[in-house]
VODREN-272334 format. One line per 8 residues: number of its first residue (from 1); their letters; for each residue y negated, x negated, z negated of N, C-alpha, C. Coordinates in pm, whole numbers, plus 50000, padded with zeros to 5 digits. Layout:
N
NUM = A = Y/X/Z/Y/X/Z/Y/X/Z ~ ...
// end
This chain:
87
1 = MSKVIIAN = 50118/49915/50000/50000/50000/50000/49876/49911/50000 ~ 49785/49939/50089/49661/49861/50101/49550/49923/50018 ~ 49464/49839/49963/49345/49885/49894/49229/49890/49992 ~ 49148/49993/49977/49025/50005/50055/48909/50000/49956 ~ 48832/49894/49964/48717/49875/49876/48593/49915/49955 ~ 48511/50001/49896/48388/50047/49960/48273/49965/49902 ~ 48210/49884/49986/48100/49797/49942/47987/49880/49883 ~ 47916/49822/49789/47800/49883/49723/47836/50008/49643
9 = TDQSLDFD = 47962/50023/49609/48007/50130/49520/48106/50069/49423 ~ 48150/50146/49329/48255/50099/49238/48391/50155/49281 ~ 48402/50194/49408/48522/50259/49460/48622/50158/49518 ~ 48744/50167/49469/48857/50093/49523/48971/50193/49532 ~ 49013/50226/49654/49109/50333/49676/49237/50278/49737 ~ 49350/50340/49703/49478/50302/49763/49498/50383/49890 ~ 49510/50313/50003/49529/50381/50131/49668/50441/50137 ~ 49676/50570/50159/49803/50641/50172/49850/50628/50315
17 = SDQPNLLT = 49964/50568/50336/50014/50544/50472/50043/50673/50548 ~ 50040/50788/50479/50056/50916/50547/49928/50959/50620 ~ 49816/50892/50589/49688/50926/50652/49687/50872/50795 ~ 49635/50947/50890/49636/50902/51029/49537/50789/51058 ~ 49427/50780/50980/49325/50678/51005/49231/50669/50885 ~ 49144/50572/50889/49050/50551/50778/48948/50663/50766 ~ 48907/50722/50877/48810/50832/50871/48866/50950/50791 ~ 48983/50993/50823/49046/51105/50751/49069/51068/50605
25 = FLENNNFE = 49115/50946/50581/49138/50898/50445/49010/50905/50362 ~ 48899/50856/50417/48772/50858/50345/48724/51001/50321 ~ 48737/51086/50420/48698/51227/50402/48780/51292/50291 ~ 48908/51261/50285/48995/51317/50182/48963/51262/50043 ~ 48884/51155/50039/48842/51096/49912/48693/51116/49885 ~ 48640/51223/49942/48503/51268/49916/48393/51177/49969 ~ 48422/51099/50073/48318/51024/50143/48282/51103/50268 ~ 48161/51083/50318/48115/51155/50436/48064/51057/50542
33 = PQFHCREG = 48155/50977/50600/48109/50885/50705/48067/50961/50830 ~ 47979/50901/50906/47936/50961/51033/48053/50959/51132 ~ 48059/51059/51218/48159/51063/51324/48116/51166/51427 ~ 48177/51158/51544/48157/51260/51647/48290/51293/51713 ~ 48341/51201/51792/48456/51233/51878/48592/51224/51809 ~ 48605/51139/51707/48732/51114/51637/48840/51051/51726 ~ 48800/50991/51837/48899/50933/51929/48861/50794/51979 ~ 48759/50732/51921/48723/50596/51961/48635/50586/52083
41 = FCGACRCK = 48581/50699/52130/48496/50697/52250/48350/50670/52218 ~ 48298/50732/52112/48153/50732/52091/48102/50618/52002 ~ 48180/50573/51908/48137/50466/51819/48055/50511/51699 ~ 48041/50641/51679/47958/50692/51569/48014/50655/51431 ~ 48144/50634/51422/48206/50603/51293/48215/50453/51267 ~ 48143/50375/51346/48144/50229/51333/48099/50188/51194 ~ 48169/50094/51134/48126/50038/51006/48160/49890/51002 ~ 48106/49823/50904/48125/49679/50891/48254/49651/50813
49 = LISGNVEY = 48336/49563/50868/48457/49516/50800/48422/49384/50733 ~ 48412/49386/50601/48371/49268/50525/48488/49172/50508 ~ 48605/49228/50478/48724/49143/50464/48848/49224/50495 ~ 48955/49153/50527/49082/49217/50559/49098/49241/50707 ~ 49207/49309/50741/49240/49336/50881/49282/49481/50899 ~ 49252/49533/51017/49295/49668/51054/49371/49661/51185 ~ 49445/49766/51212/49506/49782/51343/49463/49916/51398 ~ 49464/49927/51530/49424/50050/51597/49547/50119/51653
57 = QQEPLAFV = 49557/50251/51630/49664/50329/51690/49643/50337/51840 ~ 49516/50344/51880/49477/50342/52021/49356/50250/52032 ~ 49351/50174/52137/49239/50081/52154/49111/50161/52178 ~ 49007/50138/52097/48884/50215/52113/48813/50181/52244 ~ 48750/50281/52302/48671/50261/52423/48526/50226/52390 ~ 48481/50265/52271/48345/50231/52229/48335/50081/52203 ~ 48218/50027/52224/48194/49886/52200/48201/49858/52050 ~ 48282/49759/52013/48297/49719/51873/48270/49569/51863
65 = RKGEILLC = 48166/49533/51791/48133/49392/51772/48229/49326/51674 ~ 48232/49195/51676/48311/49121/51579/48262/49156/51439 ~ 48353/49187/51349/48316/49225/51213/48291/49373/51195 ~ 48315/49452/51300/48300/49598/51291/48433/49664/51323 ~ 48450/49786/51274/48567/49867/51307/48524/50010/51332 ~ 48609/50085/51398/48589/50230/51413/48687/50299/51318 ~ 48632/50375/51226/48714/50441/51124/48811/50542/51182 ~ 48774/50604/51294/48853/50716/51348/48987/50674/51406
73 = CATPVNDI = 49005/50547/51437/49132/50508/51498/49191/50382/51434 ~ 49140/50343/51316/49187/50223/51249/49263/50256/51121 ~ 49362/50173/51091/49432/50177/50962/49438/50034/50909 ~ 49434/50018/50776/49437/49883/50720/49575/49819/50733 ~ 49574/49688/50762/49698/49610/50765/49722/49551/50626 ~ 49613/49518/50556/49618/49464/50421/49497/49518/50346 ~ 49468/49463/50230/49350/49507/50155/49225/49480/50238 ~ 49136/49578/50241/49013/49563/50318/48892/49600/50232
81 = EIDIPKF = 48778/49547/50272/48650/49590/50216/48562/49630/50332 ~ 48503/49748/50323/48419/49799/50431/48283/49840/50376 ~ 48186/49838/50464/48051/49884/50431/48021/50001/50523 ~ 48014/50120/50465/47989/50241/50542/47838/50263/50549 ~ 47781/50275/50670/47636/50297/50681/47593/50426/50612 ~ 47477/50421/50553/47421/50540/50487/47311/50595/50576 ~ 47320/50721/50609/47221/50783/50696/47144/50888/50621
// end
């Protein structure tokens, strides 16, 4: 089980491997990250990956810079720390 640490909060959550992706996981844990398409096309759910690694169920079509991930199609490979933008 991987830990998901949310930067700038005191939150450290255990990622449930039954969750399809990080976006759904965060929503189920009372976070409200930005999103639109939920399929890796738009990039609205982009966030900063501070540490750790993720894998994609499907390769995102949206542009993702080094050090960023798309929550809608990523799952953690190991413990990760992410910074979710605040809007």
